[in-house]
Steps between C-alpha positions, in 0.01 A plus 500: 500500500405749221863627482627138455255439217590830336871418529438164332314670221795742456734198476276355220493833315880527538545144363265577210689816424830318485344239265371788280845654485643166382218400252330834418702536182310205358161666575632835379577370151140556390397770753671838491360607843635189665836550333531860628395388854745206485790720383418759771497224759834368386647849511367546849641167609837585352505838677426354843759229449773747396421734789474215749140576597229249580168481319218702667297175517768362736464792732115465493518133578739545786291781642185292480669203667632726776149627563385138541800357688839654527673164500384431145696786350834460322773725375644506148368394161164339434654259255781389723271451795258274311757314289700413812185361663445282198861381463573447866177333607 
C-alpha cells in the first residue's frame, strides 16, 4: 500500500512540475533563482524530448506501481497515459 501512495505522490509532483514549466516564467519575472531553475527545467525537458527519453519521474512512478501491483504499470509517456485516461473516460 505504501508503494501505491508513493506512486500517487510522484504523479502529483510530476503534474506540479509540468505546471511549473508552463507558468514558472511568470513567477521568475521577479525572482532570479526561480528564473534560473525554470530555464534549467525547460532545457532538461527539451533535451529529453529531442532524445526521445522519458522523465525520470515516469520511471519512478512505474517502478513504484510495479512494486504495489504489476497490473497497474504502463508503458510510454506519463502525459499520454493520463491525458488518454481523461479524454477517453
